[in-house]
N, C-alpha and C positions, 0 to 999 in steps of 0.2 A: 414466539420469537424465532425459533429454529427454521420455520417455513419462511418467514420473512427475510432472514439473513441468507439462507440459500439462495434466494434470488439473485444476490449480489454476485455469486460465484461466476466468473467468466467476464465481468463487466470490465471495460477498458478504463484506465485511469489516466488523466492528463493533467499537466502542470498548469498554473495559473495562466501561462502564456500561451497554452494550446499544444504543447508537445506530448506525445503518449509517452507516459512511464511504463505501463506494462498492464497485465491483466490479473484481477483478483483471483487468487487460487484458493484461498482459505480466509477465515475471519476468527479473530480472537474475541471472545465476549468475557467481560469480568464477571466472575461467579458470584460477586457480592450483590452487585446491583443490576445484573443482566444486560448491561449496555455494552455495545461494541467498542473495544478498546484499540485494537490494531487490525490493519489489513495486510495480509501476507501476498505479495505480488510476485509473479513469474513471468516468463517472456519479457524481461524488461529491456528497455532501450539502453543499448551499450553506449550511446552518446551521453546519456545521464548517469548510468549505473556501470561501474567497472565491469567488464566482461559480461554484461547483461545477467548479473547474478541476481537471485532472488532477494528480495527485501521486505522487511516489516515496517510499515508506515503507522504512525499514531492516527487514529480515527478523527482526532481533533483537527487534523488538517484538511478534512473534507469540507470544502464549500458548498458544493451542490452534488446531489444524488438523484439520478434518474435512469435513462437509458445508458449514460456514462457517469462516471465520477469525475469531478473538477476539484482540483486541491486549491486550497487557499494559500498554501506555503509549499514550496520544495527547495530544499538547499541546492545551491549550484555545485558544490562539492561534497558528495555523499560518502562518508567514510565506509569503506569496505575491506574486511579482512580478506586474505588470499584465499580462505576456504569458503568465502561468499556469505559469511554470517556478518550482518552490519554491526557496528559497534554501539556501545551505550545503551540508550533507550530503545534501540531497534533490535537488541538481542532478544532471543525466545527466552 
């Protein structure tokens, strides 16, 4: 599992409408079931994420996974704290 998830690091992540959100910098795995729970993105698009801050996205938002990642959902207004830590379910 660790070897498989490490291949995701660095992949570009895109919205359902084809706009780049950012790059996968880290992956959060649920310790109970060993499934990927969240993707930590860096180098985010400041047109989508305030100040291009890093964000944590739920893995359940992933539509397709290959050479790139395509999301099936991405909010138009992603709430970000001034420290760059997303609110609610996006928080570490």
